[in-house]
N, C-alpha and C positions, 0 to 999 in steps of 0.2 A: 538092441533096445537104447543102451546108454547113448545112444548118437539120437537118437529116435526125442529124447527126453531132454538132450542139447541144446534137439533143434529147437523144440518147444520151449524153450527156454529162452534163444535168442529171439524168438518170433515175440514169445511177451514183450521182452527188452523194448523191442523196435516197438507194435504196438502204443505201448505205454510213453515213450518218447515222441510217440506223434498226437499225442492225447487222441487216440482211435476208440472211442470206447466198443465199438464192436467188436472189435479186433482182440482187446481186453478182456469181453463177457466172453467169447468163442474160446478163449484158451482158460480164463476162471470160475473157479464152482461160484456159483453164487454168494453161498458161504464163506468164501475166502476171507482168509483175515492177511493186515498188513500194519509191521511196526514198524517204525520210526525212530528216530529221535527221541521227538516230543510228540508222536502221538500215534496213536494204533486206532486202527481204520477197518470197517466193512468191504466188501468191494466197487460199493454204490458212491460214498464218499470218496473211495481212493478215488473212483474216476470221476472225478465230481474237481479233487485237489488237480487233476490235470487239463480235463477240459472248462475249468474255470481259471486259470490260470495259475493258480496257486505255485503249482508247481509246472516250473520251465526249462524242461534237460537242457541244456546247454553241448555237452560233450557226454558220454560215456568208456573211459576207458577199461577192456577187459585185461586183463593181468593176468586172469587164468577162472576156467571152470572143470569143475569135477561131478559126475554126479555118482553117488553109489544106490542101488537098486533093493531092495529090501521085498521080493516079492511083488504087488501090486503097488509097492507105493518106491518112492525115487524120492532121495533128497540131490538138493545139486549145489553148490556151494562156490560160489563167483566171486571171485575178489575182482573190486573194479576202485577206478576212480571216477567217480560223481561227479559231475558239474551240471549245476541249475541254477534257476534262478527262481529264489524264495521268498515269495511276497516282493520281488522286487532288486533283490537284492544278491550278487554271483556270489555263490557258493563251492567248496570243490571240499569232497571226503575221499577217504579210502576208506571203503567198505565192505565186510566180508556181509556177503547176503543169503540169508538158506531160503531152497525156495523148495517145495515140498510139493509133490504130484504124486496122482492116485492115478491109475490104471482104471480107465472107464472105456469098454470093448476096445477101439482099436487104438484109442486116444488117453492124451494125460493131461489131467487136471490138473490147476494149482489150486494149492488148499490155503499155503499157510507163504510170507512169502517178508521175512525180515532183513530187515540192514541193523547189521551190528559198526560202531564205526571202529575203524582199526587207529591208534594209537602210535606204533611203532614205526 
């Protein structure tokens, strides 16, 4: 079960990097919330950030990922270095990303995606 959640997480990172709206909608619940350093957004706004080029990922280096299951809820902690063009400026941050998924039928749906900048 943990492997399936981690596969779903990696798939979401992939579709997010490619600004794949259909892929993001397939994985994320319509009520999903995203928390960044400077903004909190719903799914539609988050997709727009990527499809409009406000966020243009250039590289994601995964340092580690860990999934913990709580019945039909899974929390994935992703430690990564995330590089992107943000409004045309190259930036890289070391993040701990908290991803929360709920199980719906035989799949996992993303309901929360929160970036926490690590300063160590």
